[in-house]
Biopython code that builds the backbone (N, CA, C, O; Angstrom):
import numpy as np
from Bio.PDB.StructureBuilder import StructureBuilder

atoms = [
    (1, "UNK", "N", (207.660, 24.423, -4.602)),
    (1, "UNK", "CA", (206.812, 23.520, -3.836)),
    (1, "UNK", "C", (207.123, 22.083, -4.224)),
    (1, "UNK", "O", (207.244, 21.759, -5.405)),
    (2, "UNK", "N", (207.247, 21.247, -3.242)),
    (2, "UNK", "CA", (207.498, 19.833, -3.486)),
    (2, "UNK", "C", (206.359, 19.024, -2.893)),
    (2, "UNK", "O", (205.877, 19.317, -1.799)),
    (3, "UNK", "N", (205.935, 18.006, -3.623)),
    (3, "UNK", "CA", (204.841, 17.161, -3.159)),
    (3, "UNK", "C", (205.341, 16.150, -2.142)),
    (3, "UNK", "O", (206.470, 15.665, -2.228)),
    (4, "UNK", "N", (204.485, 15.841, -1.181)),
    (4, "UNK", "CA", (204.805, 14.768, -0.246)),
    (4, "UNK", "C", (204.582, 13.431, -0.944)),
    (4, "UNK", "O", (203.996, 13.380, -2.025)),
    (5, "UNK", "N", (205.045, 12.361, -0.330)),
    (5, "UNK", "CA", (204.831, 11.031, -0.915)),
    (5, "UNK", "C", (203.340, 10.736, -1.054)),
    (5, "UNK", "O", (202.910, 10.158, -2.053)),
    (6, "UNK", "N", (202.556, 11.130, -0.060)),
    (6, "UNK", "CA", (201.108, 10.904, -0.098)),
    (6, "UNK", "C", (200.466, 11.707, -1.225)),
    (6, "UNK", "O", (199.618, 11.186, -1.949)),
    (7, "UNK", "N", (200.860, 12.970, -1.380)),
    (7, "UNK", "CA", (200.324, 13.809, -2.449)),
    (7, "UNK", "C", (200.700, 13.252, -3.812)),
    (7, "UNK", "O", (199.888, 13.268, -4.738)),
    (8, "UNK", "N", (201.912, 12.765, -3.940)),
    (8, "UNK", "CA", (202.357, 12.170, -5.198)),
    (8, "UNK", "C", (201.542, 10.927, -5.520)),
    (8, "UNK", "O", (201.170, 10.712, -6.673)),
    (9, "UNK", "N", (201.260, 10.104, -4.507)),
    (9, "UNK", "CA", (200.465, 8.890, -4.709)),
    (9, "UNK", "C", (199.045, 9.243, -5.140)),
    (9, "UNK", "O", (198.501, 8.616, -6.049)),
    (10, "UNK", "N", (198.441, 10.236, -4.497)),
    (10, "UNK", "CA", (197.087, 10.656, -4.854)),
    (10, "UNK", "C", (197.070, 11.217, -6.272)),
    (10, "UNK", "O", (196.182, 10.889, -7.058)),
    (11, "UNK", "N", (198.041, 12.057, -6.600)),
    (11, "UNK", "CA", (198.127, 12.625, -7.948)),
    (11, "UNK", "C", (198.298, 11.528, -8.997)),
    (11, "UNK", "O", (197.661, 11.571, -10.050)),
    (12, "UNK", "N", (199.147, 10.556, -8.716)),
    (12, "UNK", "CA", (199.366, 9.450, -9.658)),
    (12, "UNK", "C", (198.083, 8.649, -9.863)),
    (12, "UNK", "O", (197.780, 8.236, -10.982)),
    (13, "UNK", "N", (197.335, 8.431, -8.796)),
    (13, "UNK", "CA", (196.071, 7.688, -8.902)),
    (13, "UNK", "C", (195.056, 8.452, -9.740)),
    (13, "UNK", "O", (194.422, 7.880, -10.626)),
    (14, "UNK", "N", (194.903, 9.739, -9.465)),
    (14, "UNK", "CA", (193.962, 10.564, -10.229)),
    (14, "UNK", "C", (194.379, 10.640, -11.698)),
    (14, "UNK", "O", (193.536, 10.526, -12.587)),
    (15, "UNK", "N", (195.670, 10.831, -11.956)),
    (15, "UNK", "CA", (196.158, 10.909, -13.335)),
    (15, "UNK", "C", (195.951, 9.587, -14.067)),
    (15, "UNK", "O", (195.599, 9.583, -15.246)),
    (16, "UNK", "N", (196.162, 8.477, -13.387)),
    (16, "UNK", "CA", (195.959, 7.162, -14.000)),
    (16, "UNK", "C", (194.498, 6.960, -14.360)),
    (16, "UNK", "O", (194.187, 6.514, -15.464)),
    (17, "UNK", "N", (193.601, 7.281, -13.442)),
    (17, "UNK", "CA", (192.167, 7.138, -13.714)),
    (17, "UNK", "C", (191.750, 8.037, -14.879)),
    (17, "UNK", "O", (190.979, 7.618, -15.743)),
    (18, "UNK", "N", (192.251, 9.258, -14.904)),
    (18, "UNK", "CA", (191.919, 10.194, -15.973)),
    (18, "UNK", "C", (192.422, 9.687, -17.323)),
    (18, "UNK", "O", (191.701, 9.745, -18.319)),
    (19, "UNK", "N", (193.652, 9.193, -17.353)),
    (19, "UNK", "CA", (194.212, 8.695, -18.616)),
    (19, "UNK", "C", (193.441, 7.474, -19.116)),
    (19, "UNK", "O", (193.130, 7.381, -20.303)),
    (20, "UNK", "N", (193.136, 6.547, -18.222)),
    (20, "UNK", "CA", (192.382, 5.363, -18.626)),
    (20, "UNK", "C", (190.999, 5.778, -19.147)),
    (20, "UNK", "O", (190.523, 5.243, -20.148)),
    (21, "UNK", "N", (190.369, 6.720, -18.471)),
    (21, "UNK", "CA", (189.064, 7.220, -18.920)),
    (21, "UNK", "C", (189.148, 7.821, -20.312)),
    (21, "UNK", "O", (188.238, 7.644, -21.122)),
    (22, "UNK", "N", (190.230, 8.529, -20.593)),
    (22, "UNK", "CA", (190.411, 9.141, -21.902)),
    (22, "UNK", "C", (190.444, 8.061, -22.989)),
    (22, "UNK", "O", (189.844, 8.233, -24.049)),
    (23, "UNK", "N", (191.127, 6.977, -22.735)),
    (23, "UNK", "CA", (191.235, 5.937, -23.756)),
    (23, "UNK", "C", (189.984, 5.070, -23.818)),
    (23, "UNK", "O", (189.650, 4.560, -24.887)),
    (24, "UNK", "N", (189.292, 4.892, -22.711)),
    (24, "UNK", "CA", (188.024, 4.158, -22.723)),
    (24, "UNK", "C", (186.991, 4.927, -23.551)),
    (24, "UNK", "O", (186.069, 4.333, -24.109)),
    (25, "UNK", "N", (187.150, 6.244, -23.625)),
    (25, "UNK", "CA", (186.214, 7.049, -24.420)),
    (25, "UNK", "C", (186.310, 6.735, -25.912)),
    (25, "UNK", "O", (185.477, 7.204, -26.688)),
    (26, "UNK", "N", (187.293, 5.964, -26.327)),
    (26, "UNK", "CA", (187.376, 5.507, -27.718)),
    (26, "UNK", "C", (186.292, 4.475, -28.043)),
    (26, "UNK", "O", (185.959, 4.282, -29.213)),
    (27, "UNK", "N", (185.749, 3.823, -27.042)),
    (27, "UNK", "CA", (184.790, 2.745, -27.286)),
    (27, "UNK", "C", (183.589, 3.205, -28.112)),
    (27, "UNK", "O", (183.215, 2.503, -29.051)),
    (28, "UNK", "N", (182.960, 4.358, -27.808)),
    (28, "UNK", "CA", (181.860, 4.802, -28.677)),
    (28, "UNK", "C", (182.306, 5.063, -30.120)),
    (28, "UNK", "O", (181.549, 4.819, -31.060)),
    (29, "UNK", "N", (183.533, 5.559, -30.293)),
    (29, "UNK", "CA", (184.031, 5.790, -31.653)),
    (29, "UNK", "C", (184.223, 4.464, -32.380)),
    (29, "UNK", "O", (183.935, 4.363, -33.573)),
    (30, "UNK", "N", (184.702, 3.457, -31.678)),
    (30, "UNK", "CA", (184.848, 2.127, -32.270)),
    (30, "UNK", "C", (183.477, 1.618, -32.712)),
    (30, "UNK", "O", (183.331, 1.089, -33.813)),
    (31, "UNK", "N", (182.470, 1.782, -31.846)),
    (31, "UNK", "CA", (181.115, 1.338, -32.190)),
    (31, "UNK", "C", (180.595, 2.081, -33.418)),
    (31, "UNK", "O", (179.987, 1.475, -34.300)),
    (32, "UNK", "N", (180.834, 3.394, -33.478)),
    (32, "UNK", "CA", (180.398, 4.173, -34.640)),
    (32, "UNK", "C", (181.147, 3.733, -35.894)),
    (32, "UNK", "O", (180.551, 3.626, -36.965)),
    (33, "UNK", "N", (182.450, 3.476, -35.768)),
    (33, "UNK", "CA", (183.233, 3.008, -36.919)),
    (33, "UNK", "C", (182.661, 1.695, -37.454)),
    (33, "UNK", "O", (182.510, 1.522, -38.663)),
    (34, "UNK", "N", (182.347, 0.779, -36.548)),
    (34, "UNK", "CA", (181.812, -0.518, -36.963)),
    (34, "UNK", "C", (180.412, -0.395, -37.568)),
    (34, "UNK", "O", (179.997, -1.231, -38.371)),
    (35, "UNK", "N", (179.688, 0.661, -37.171)),
    (35, "UNK", "CA", (178.345, 0.894, -37.709)),
    (35, "UNK", "C", (178.384, 1.656, -39.033)),
    (35, "UNK", "O", (177.338, 1.934, -39.620)),
    (36, "UNK", "N", (179.583, 1.993, -39.502)),
    (36, "UNK", "CA", (179.712, 2.663, -40.792)),
    (36, "UNK", "C", (179.948, 4.161, -40.716)),
    (36, "UNK", "O", (180.166, 4.792, -41.750)),
    (37, "UNK", "N", (179.913, 4.747, -39.537)),
    (37, "UNK", "CA", (180.198, 6.172, -39.375)),
    (37, "UNK", "C", (181.668, 6.316, -39.001)),
    (37, "UNK", "O", (182.010, 6.440, -37.824)),
    (38, "UNK", "N", (182.522, 6.299, -39.997)),
    (38, "UNK", "CA", (183.965, 6.288, -39.773)),
    (38, "UNK", "C", (184.458, 7.624, -39.237)),
    (38, "UNK", "O", (184.058, 8.689, -39.707)),
    (39, "UNK", "N", (185.337, 7.540, -38.242)),
    (39, "UNK", "CA", (186.009, 8.716, -37.710)),
    (39, "UNK", "C", (187.435, 8.773, -38.229)),
    (39, "UNK", "O", (187.839, 7.959, -39.059)),
    (40, "UNK", "N", (188.176, 9.719, -37.744)),
    (40, "UNK", "CA", (189.571, 9.878, -38.139)),
    (40, "UNK", "C", (190.406, 8.695, -37.653)),
    (40, "UNK", "O", (190.251, 8.245, -36.518)),
    (41, "UNK", "N", (191.277, 8.202, -38.500)),
    (41, "UNK", "CA", (192.168, 7.100, -38.128)),
    (41, "UNK", "C", (193.502, 7.617, -37.589)),
    (41, "UNK", "O", (194.186, 6.907, -36.852)),
    (42, "UNK", "N", (193.872, 8.831, -37.946)),
    (42, "UNK", "CA", (195.204, 9.346, -37.588)),
    (42, "UNK", "C", (195.361, 9.572, -36.087)),
    (42, "UNK", "O", (196.356, 9.138, -35.507)),
    (43, "UNK", "N", (194.418, 10.230, -35.454)),
    (43, "UNK", "CA", (194.564, 10.572, -34.036)),
    (43, "UNK", "C", (194.701, 9.325, -33.159)),
    (43, "UNK", "O", (195.595, 9.294, -32.314)),
    (44, "UNK", "N", (193.862, 8.297, -33.317)),
    (44, "UNK", "CA", (194.043, 7.115, -32.465)),
    (44, "UNK", "C", (195.339, 6.357, -32.760)),
    (44, "UNK", "O", (195.905, 5.734, -31.861)),
    (45, "UNK", "N", (195.814, 6.401, -34.003)),
    (45, "UNK", "CA", (197.098, 5.766, -34.317)),
    (45, "UNK", "C", (198.235, 6.484, -33.598)),
    (45, "UNK", "O", (199.104, 5.840, -33.011)),
    (46, "UNK", "N", (198.231, 7.795, -33.640)),
    (46, "UNK", "CA", (199.271, 8.575, -32.960)),
    (46, "UNK", "C", (199.171, 8.368, -31.448)),
    (46, "UNK", "O", (200.192, 8.270, -30.768)),
    (47, "UNK", "N", (197.954, 8.302, -30.923)),
    (47, "UNK", "CA", (197.770, 8.043, -29.489)),
    (47, "UNK", "C", (198.343, 6.677, -29.109)),
    (47, "UNK", "O", (198.987, 6.548, -28.068)),
    (48, "UNK", "N", (198.117, 5.663, -29.937)),
    (48, "UNK", "CA", (198.638, 4.318, -29.653)),
    (48, "UNK", "C", (200.162, 4.303, -29.669)),
    (48, "UNK", "O", (200.787, 3.658, -28.827)),
    (49, "UNK", "N", (200.757, 5.006, -30.614)),
    (49, "UNK", "CA", (202.224, 5.098, -30.669)),
    (49, "UNK", "C", (202.752, 5.822, -29.432)),
    (49, "UNK", "O", (203.710, 5.373, -28.804)),
    (50, "UNK", "N", (202.121, 6.942, -29.090)),
    (50, "UNK", "CA", (202.521, 7.700, -27.908)),
    (50, "UNK", "C", (202.426, 6.835, -26.652)),
    (50, "UNK", "O", (203.347, 6.827, -25.836)),
    (51, "UNK", "N", (201.329, 6.114, -26.495)),
    (51, "UNK", "CA", (201.147, 5.263, -25.326)),
    (51, "UNK", "C", (202.174, 4.139, -25.276)),
    (51, "UNK", "O", (202.660, 3.786, -24.201)),
    (52, "UNK", "N", (202.503, 3.583, -26.429)),
    (52, "UNK", "CA", (203.525, 2.536, -26.484)),
    (52, "UNK", "C", (204.859, 3.063, -25.972)),
    (52, "UNK", "O", (205.542, 2.398, -25.194)),
    (53, "UNK", "N", (205.220, 4.253, -26.411)),
    (53, "UNK", "CA", (206.483, 4.852, -25.961)),
    (53, "UNK", "C", (206.471, 5.104, -24.453)),
    (53, "UNK", "O", (207.474, 4.867, -23.779)),
    (54, "UNK", "N", (205.352, 5.580, -23.920)),
    (54, "UNK", "CA", (205.261, 5.836, -22.482)),
    (54, "UNK", "C", (205.325, 4.541, -21.679)),
    (54, "UNK", "O", (205.953, 4.502, -20.621)),
    (55, "UNK", "N", (204.688, 3.489, -22.165)),
    (55, "UNK", "CA", (204.735, 2.208, -21.443)),
    (55, "UNK", "C", (206.163, 1.661, -21.448)),
    (55, "UNK", "O", (206.648, 1.187, -20.421)),
    (56, "UNK", "N", (206.827, 1.723, -22.579)),
    (56, "UNK", "CA", (208.226, 1.273, -22.643)),
    (56, "UNK", "C", (209.085, 2.079, -21.678)),
    (56, "UNK", "O", (209.876, 1.519, -20.920)),
    (57, "UNK", "N", (208.924, 3.393, -21.712)),
    (57, "UNK", "CA", (209.679, 4.265, -20.805)),
    (57, "UNK", "C", (209.424, 3.874, -19.354)),
    (57, "UNK", "O", (210.365, 3.715, -18.577)),
    (58, "UNK", "N", (208.149, 3.719, -18.988)),
    (58, "UNK", "CA", (207.786, 3.460, -17.594)),
    (58, "UNK", "C", (208.297, 2.115, -17.094)),
    (58, "UNK", "O", (208.678, 1.988, -15.930)),
    (59, "UNK", "N", (208.306, 1.117, -17.961)),
    (59, "UNK", "CA", (208.697, -0.230, -17.527)),
    (59, "UNK", "C", (210.196, -0.493, -17.590)),
    (59, "UNK", "O", (210.696, -1.381, -16.899)),
    (60, "UNK", "N", (210.913, 0.261, -18.402)),
    (60, "UNK", "CA", (212.331, -0.042, -18.588)),
    (60, "UNK", "C", (213.280, 0.991, -18.006)),
    (60, "UNK", "O", (214.494, 0.862, -18.163)),
    (61, "UNK", "N", (212.756, 2.021, -17.335)),
    (61, "UNK", "CA", (213.640, 2.952, -16.650)),
    (61, "UNK", "C", (214.110, 2.299, -15.354)),
    (61, "UNK", "O", (213.488, 1.339, -14.898)),
    (62, "UNK", "N", (215.187, 2.790, -14.750)),
    (62, "UNK", "CA", (215.742, 2.124, -13.557)),
    (62, "UNK", "C", (214.723, 1.871, -12.442)),
    (62, "UNK", "O", (214.700, 0.781, -11.871)),
    (63, "UNK", "N", (213.887, 2.855, -12.124)),
    (63, "UNK", "CA", (212.816, 2.626, -11.158)),
    (63, "UNK", "C", (211.505, 2.634, -11.921)),
    (63, "UNK", "O", (211.031, 3.683, -12.358)),
    (64, "UNK", "N", (210.931, 1.461, -12.075)),
    (64, "UNK", "CA", (209.693, 1.349, -12.853)),
    (64, "UNK", "C", (208.641, 2.326, -12.350)),
    (64, "UNK", "O", (208.537, 2.595, -11.153)),
    (65, "UNK", "N", (207.866, 2.849, -13.289)),
    (65, "UNK", "CA", (206.793, 3.785, -12.968)),
    (65, "UNK", "C", (205.472, 3.128, -13.373)),
    (65, "UNK", "O", (204.929, 3.393, -14.446)),
    (66, "UNK", "N", (204.979, 2.279, -12.499)),
    (66, "UNK", "CA", (203.784, 1.479, -12.791)),
    (66, "UNK", "C", (202.560, 2.341, -13.086)),
    (66, "UNK", "O", (201.822, 2.012, -14.015)),
    (67, "UNK", "N", (202.295, 3.436, -12.344)),
    (67, "UNK", "CA", (201.127, 4.256, -12.699)),
    (67, "UNK", "C", (201.177, 4.782, -14.136)),
    (67, "UNK", "O", (200.144, 4.834, -14.804)),
    (68, "UNK", "N", (202.339, 5.165, -14.614)),
    (68, "UNK", "CA", (202.465, 5.645, -16.000)),
    (68, "UNK", "C", (202.187, 4.504, -16.974)),
    (68, "UNK", "O", (201.503, 4.698, -17.979)),
    (69, "UNK", "N", (202.707, 3.332, -16.688)),
    (69, "UNK", "CA", (202.468, 2.181, -17.560)),
    (69, "UNK", "C", (200.988, 1.803, -17.574)),
    (69, "UNK", "O", (200.422, 1.553, -18.639)),
    (70, "UNK", "N", (200.361, 1.761, -16.400)),
    (70, "UNK", "CA", (198.944, 1.404, -16.324)),
    (70, "UNK", "C", (198.054, 2.448, -16.991)),
    (70, "UNK", "O", (197.043, 2.112, -17.607)),
    (71, "UNK", "N", (198.435, 3.702, -16.865)),
    (71, "UNK", "CA", (197.634, 4.769, -17.456)),
    (71, "UNK", "C", (197.673, 4.731, -18.979)),
    (71, "UNK", "O", (196.708, 5.132, -19.630)),
    (72, "UNK", "N", (198.760, 4.261, -19.549)),
    (72, "UNK", "CA", (198.924, 4.292, -20.998)),
    (72, "UNK", "C", (198.640, 2.975, -21.694)),
    (72, "UNK", "O", (198.419, 2.967, -22.905)),
    (73, "UNK", "N", (198.637, 1.861, -20.976)),
    (73, "UNK", "CA", (198.404, 0.554, -21.603)),
    (73, "UNK", "C", (197.066, 0.471, -22.337)),
    (73, "UNK", "O", (197.032, -0.042, -23.456)),
    (74, "UNK", "N", (195.957, 0.955, -21.757)),
    (74, "UNK", "CA", (194.693, 0.891, -22.506)),
    (74, "UNK", "C", (194.733, 1.699, -23.801)),
    (74, "UNK", "O", (194.050, 1.361, -24.767)),
    (75, "UNK", "N", (195.523, 2.755, -23.821)),
    (75, "UNK", "CA", (195.630, 3.586, -25.020)),
    (75, "UNK", "C", (196.245, 2.854, -26.193)),
    (75, "UNK", "O", (195.933, 3.152, -27.345)),
    (76, "UNK", "N", (197.114, 1.901, -25.912)),
    (76, "UNK", "CA", (197.713, 1.106, -26.983)),
    (76, "UNK", "C", (196.622, 0.263, -27.644)),
    (76, "UNK", "O", (196.427, 0.310, -28.859)),
    (77, "UNK", "N", (195.925, -0.498, -26.826)),
    (77, "UNK", "CA", (194.911, -1.431, -27.342)),
    (77, "UNK", "C", (193.748, -0.678, -27.981)),
    (77, "UNK", "O", (193.390, -0.939, -29.129)),
    (78, "UNK", "N", (193.165, 0.249, -27.241)),
    (78, "UNK", "CA", (191.980, 0.948, -27.748)),
    (78, "UNK", "C", (192.323, 1.892, -28.892)),
    (78, "UNK", "O", (191.515, 2.075, -29.803)),
    (79, "UNK", "N", (193.501, 2.489, -28.860)),
    (79, "UNK", "CA", (193.925, 3.335, -29.979)),
    (79, "UNK", "C", (194.075, 2.535, -31.265)),
    (79, "UNK", "O", (193.653, 2.977, -32.334)),
    (80, "UNK", "N", (194.680, 1.349, -31.157)),
    (80, "UNK", "CA", (194.847, 0.510, -32.349)),
    (80, "UNK", "C", (193.513, -0.022, -32.863)),
    (80, "UNK", "O", (193.283, -0.072, -34.071)),
    (81, "UNK", "N", (192.635, -0.418, -31.944)),
    (81, "UNK", "CA", (191.316, -0.888, -32.378)),
    (81, "UNK", "C", (190.561, 0.244, -33.078)),
    (81, "UNK", "O", (189.952, 0.033, -34.127)),
    (82, "UNK", "N", (190.603, 1.437, -32.500)),
    (82, "UNK", "CA", (189.922, 2.579, -33.123)),
    (82, "UNK", "C", (190.520, 2.885, -34.490)),
    (82, "UNK", "O", (189.792, 3.166, -35.441)),
    (83, "UNK", "N", (191.840, 2.830, -34.588)),
    (83, "UNK", "CA", (192.514, 3.057, -35.873)),
    (83, "UNK", "C", (192.049, 2.053, -36.912)),
    (83, "UNK", "O", (191.646, 2.429, -38.013)),
    (84, "UNK", "N", (192.105, 0.767, -36.560)),
    (84, "UNK", "CA", (191.742, -0.273, -37.545)),
    (84, "UNK", "C", (190.285, -0.205, -37.954)),
    (84, "UNK", "O", (189.950, -0.426, -39.118)),
    (85, "UNK", "N", (189.413, 0.102, -36.997)),
    (85, "UNK", "CA", (187.998, 0.165, -37.376)),
    (85, "UNK", "C", (187.658, 1.416, -38.162)),
    (85, "UNK", "O", (186.621, 1.461, -38.824)),
    (86, "UNK", "N", (188.515, 2.444, -38.105)),
    (86, "UNK", "CA", (188.267, 3.673, -38.856)),
    (86, "UNK", "C", (188.714, 3.570, -40.315)),
    (86, "UNK", "O", (188.377, 4.425, -41.135)),
    (87, "UNK", "N", (189.461, 2.537, -40.629)),
    (87, "UNK", "CA", (189.946, 2.387, -42.012)),
    (87, "UNK", "C", (188.848, 1.916, -42.942)),
    (87, "UNK", "O", (189.085, 1.739, -44.137)),
]
sb = StructureBuilder()
sb.init_structure("model")
sb.init_model(0)
sb.init_chain("A")
sb.init_seg("    ")
for serial, (resi, resn, name, xyz) in enumerate(atoms, 1):
    if name == "N":
        sb.init_residue(resn, " ", resi, " ")
    sb.init_atom(name, np.array(xyz, "f"), 0.0, 1.0, " ", f" {name:<3s}", serial, name[0])
structure = sb.get_structure()
């Protein structure tokens, strides 16, 4: 089965929203970290590294993949903030 261009666009939009939502969910953990209830620092650090690699891949491949870059960019920032506040 092959997706149509429209199906691919819809899938990319849904995947982007889902990925951004996943990284926005770090915000409560950041708040808890700042309030003294420290969470794990390893998982958000690994997530930030993973997101960095995906953004580099998406922006520097021959045909840029903007949905992949947009979906992973918040993970870099929020993953690093969560990591630093968990220390």
